[in-house]
C-alpha positions, -999 to +999 in steps of 0.1 A: +281-587-308+254-613-301+279-636-284+280-615-252+310-611-230+335-639-224+358-635-195+395-641-204+413-670-188+442-663-164+461-694-170+480-702-202+474-734-222+439-739-209+407-744-228+378-718-225+347-739-223+324-710-231+326-716-269+302-705-297+304-726-328+289-719-362+287-745-390+290-718-417+300-682-419+265-673-432+251-685-399+267-654-384+255-631-411+220-646-410+218-645-448+198-668-470+210-677-505+189-690-533+194-700-569+160-688-582+143-654-583+109-669-575+094-652-544+059-646-531+051-620-504+024-630-479+026-603-453+031-568-467+028-533-452+009-509-474+008-471-470-027-462-459-036-427-468-074-423-467-092-397-487-129-388-484-149-379-515-186-373-511-202-403-495-171-426-496-138-428-479-110-450-494-073-456-500-053-476-525-016-486-526+005-504-551+027-523-527+050-540-552+054-571-573+060-608-566+090-625-583+110-593-580+148-595-586+175-569-583+203-571-608+230-546-616+211-518-598+179-525-617+147-542-605+131-568-629+099-588-630+087-615-654+066-605-684+030-603-674+036-601-636+007-584-619+012-559-591+004-564-554-023-539-546-040-533-513-070-510-507-100-503-485-133-485-490-161-473-468-196-459-474-199-428-451-235-420-458-261-419-430-282-446-446-256-467-465-269-496-487-238-510-504-202-502-515-189-516-547-152-514-557-133-522-589-096-517-599-082-507-633-046-501-643-029-479-668+008-478-678+024-447-691+061-441-697+072-467-671+047-457-644+018-478-633-014-461-620-041-479-601-076-465-603-099-476-575-135-470-584-159-468-555-196-468-560-215-458-529-252-466-528-272-449-501-307-435-492-318-400-483-350-389-467-374-364-482-403-349-464-436-349-483-473-349-475-500-373-482-538-371-481-556-395-457-594-392-454-592-357-467-565-348-442-530-336-453-505-355-432-466-352-432-447-381-447-411-392-452-400-407-485-367-426-490-349-419-522-319-441-534-288-422-544-256-434-563-222-418-562-190-429-580-156-417-568-121-425-580-089-430-559-054-433-574-019-445-567+011-445-590+044-463-588+074-467-611+073-501-628+103-526-627+118-535-660+106-567-677+130-596-675+140-607-710+167-634-708+193-638-736+208-672-730+233-689-754+224-724-763+258-735-776+285-756-759+321-758-772+337-792-770+374-798-775+385-834-778+422-839-771+429-873-788+462-882-771+467-918-761+489-908-732+465-882-716+434-880-736+406-857-724+374-839-734+370-802-725+335-786-724+328-749-721+294-732-719+299-694-724+289-674-694+256-655-694+244-629-670+209-646-672+221-681-662+221-689-625+235-725-629+245-751-654+239-788-651+263-812-668+251-848-670+275-875-681+279-912-673+252-912-646+269-883-628+259-847-623+282-817-621+268-782-613+284-749-622+269-720-603+274-687-621+252-665-599+235-666-566+206-647-550+203-630-516+168-628-502+158-593-491+126-573-484+115-538-494+102-513-468+067-526-475+076-562-469+078-573-505+104-601-509+129-598-537+161-616-547+193-597-552+214-615-579+252-614-577+281-632-594+294-666-583+318-692-596+313-724-578+314-761-589+297-790-572+297-827-580+316-859-577+351-861-591+349-826-606+378-817-628+378-782-642+401-754-655+384-721-649+350-723-665+359-755-684+347-789-674+373-816-681+363-852-687+390-879-687+392-897-720+384-886-756+348-889-764+336-901-798+327-869-816+296-886-831+283-895-796+290-863-777+254-850-779+240-884-767+265-888-739+267-853-725+234-835-715+238-798-706+209-778-691+211-741-681+187-725-656+177-689-658+169-665-630+134-680-625+144-716-628+134-721-664+153-748-681+172-739-713+189-769-727+221-767-748+211-778-783+242-768-803+275-786-798+305-771-815+331-800-816+368-797-823+392-827-823+429-821-817+454-849-824+486-842-805+519-856-819+533-878-791+568-879-808+573-843-797+566-851-760+595-854-736+600-889-725+600-894-687+633-900-671+653-898-639+673-868-629 
């Protein structure tokens, strides 16, 4: 729709010079893809609902959370992630002196409540009399007052991200002199975004998930995680989720030759520490000899 109107040509076999080229389909969709759920929101749009209590006027809003991800219809945050809270407070007394604020949080049954405490300090006048040279004269005395008020906002909390990542790789060595190879499989995990295979000074990446950057109505950025199955690297040979290396590796040297690192949703490295190795020796006598038909 953004391309506008292109007039059709009236002559066959001509080239329309009014062209619009895109280097990638996602240029059209204007989508941004990431492989980590880390996100920080700088500009947010809180709901401002002011309340007036006594000598103070204030508002408080739990806008959301940084490092928010959406996964299988559920919002998740890392353990210990603090909320993004915006607030404002004003001393409405006629003679204000100061306005002190403090925030406390309570969590109950999956709901987070922010308590904004506003302490308004102000002065009031009181008419009195004082005796001067025997005369009773009117006088005004200033008295300091203190008032504490509470303002609240509550929001459902996202669930806490607790990854469960397998640390085992299964290695099958096909020890066949005619077509020997080594097959490596790392079981898929919904908490793994990508897997790095390092071997013989080369790197091969297997992307299991990807993230789409989005924003909530209040401007809080989050990453929507979805499935992906994409391999990247030089001379990548694979069968489904299996990486295939040419040649039969020495079973005793597999752990030193092949380094495998998994990355969770927030980019944390989880290395593979357990290698389950199986060696299969094929009988070449049973193979069909090549011939000419």
